[in-house]
C-alpha positions in Angstrom: 71.8 -12.1 112.2 71.9 -9.5 114.9 75.3 -8.7 116.4 76.4 -6.2 119.0 80.2 -6.0 119.3 81.7 -3.9 122.1 85.2 -2.7 122.6 87.2 -0.2 124.6 87.1 -1.5 128.2 90.1 -2.0 130.4 91.8 -0.7 133.5 92.4 2.9 134.4 93.4 5.0 137.4 90.8 7.1 139.3 90.2 10.3 137.4 91.1 8.7 134.1 89.1 8.3 130.9 87.9 5.5 128.7 85.8 5.3 125.5 83.6 2.4 124.9 82.3 1.5 121.4 79.5 -0.8 120.3 78.6 -1.6 116.7 75.2 -3.2 116.1 74.2 -4.8 112.9 71.6 -7.1 111.4 68.5 -4.9 112.1 67.4 -1.2 111.9 67.8 -0.2 115.6 66.1 2.6 117.4 66.9 3.2 121.0 70.4 2.2 122.1 72.0 2.2 125.6 74.8 1.3 127.9 74.1 -0.7 131.0 76.5 -1.9 133.7 76.6 -4.6 136.3 78.9 -4.5 139.2 79.7 -7.7 141.1 76.7 -8.7 143.3 74.5 -5.9 142.0 71.6 -5.6 139.5 72.3 -4.5 136.0 71.6 -0.7 135.8 71.2 1.9 133.1 74.2 4.1 132.6 73.0 6.1 129.5 70.6 5.8 126.6 70.1 7.6 123.3 67.4 7.9 120.7 67.6 6.8 117.1 67.9 10.4 115.9 67.7 14.0 117.3 70.2 13.2 120.0 67.8 12.6 122.8 69.7 11.2 125.8 69.1 10.0 129.4 71.8 9.4 132.1 72.0 7.8 135.4 72.4 10.6 138.0 75.8 9.4 139.2 77.4 9.8 135.7 75.8 13.1 134.6 78.6 15.5 133.7 81.2 12.8 133.5 79.9 10.4 130.8 78.6 11.2 127.3 76.7 8.9 125.0 76.6 9.4 121.3 75.9 7.4 118.2 76.4 7.1 114.4 73.9 5.5 112.1 75.0 4.3 108.7 73.0 5.7 105.8 71.7 2.3 104.8 71.0 1.4 108.5 73.3 -1.6 108.1 75.2 -0.6 111.2 74.7 1.6 114.2 77.5 2.5 116.5 77.0 3.8 120.0 79.8 5.3 122.1 80.2 6.0 125.8 82.9 8.6 126.6 83.7 8.2 130.3 85.7 10.9 132.1 86.7 11.5 135.7 86.2 7.8 136.4 85.7 6.6 140.0 86.3 3.2 141.6 82.5 2.9 141.9 82.3 2.9 138.1 83.9 -0.5 138.1 81.6 -3.0 136.4 80.9 -5.0 133.3 79.4 -2.6 130.7 76.9 -3.9 128.2 75.6 -2.3 125.0 71.9 -2.8 124.3 69.6 -2.1 121.4 66.0 -2.2 120.5 64.3 -2.5 117.1 60.6 -2.3 118.0 59.7 1.2 119.1 59.9 2.7 115.6 60.6 6.0 117.2 63.3 8.5 116.2 63.0 10.3 119.6 62.1 7.8 122.2 64.8 6.8 124.7 64.0 3.5 126.4 65.3 3.4 129.9 64.3 -0.1 131.2 66.5 -3.1 130.4 63.2 -5.0 129.6 62.8 -2.8 126.6 66.1 -4.0 125.1 66.0 -7.4 123.5 69.5 -7.3 122.0 72.7 -7.2 124.1 76.4 -7.3 123.6 78.8 -9.7 125.4 80.0 -7.1 127.9 83.3 -5.4 128.4 85.0 -5.0 131.8 85.9 -1.5 133.1 88.1 -1.4 136.2 88.9 1.8 138.0 91.6 1.7 140.6 92.2 4.2 143.4 
């Protein structure tokens, strides 16, 4: 059974930091990502990372402020992806979703479209106040 369990959301003042975590289990996952959806807006990619070799992609608005990273268990039983968010702004307020894919089979590929991710977490709220 596939599970993606997120943690680490909450409220923070502008300029503050938060670290999101997501543990995925039940499959061997390849690309993993964080998306976010603000009220009344489309879900958008924040950052994505490949299975190995540390290949990453970021939305322009978070470059230099957010860092995505991941740990893969040796037996591939669990994959944990992190999103370190620094210098947070009110416009970062959204529900943040972890996503994973198990189809590409690639160690370097970084999927960027939400359609490429069949597995999703439940979402965690991040609220940045000014």
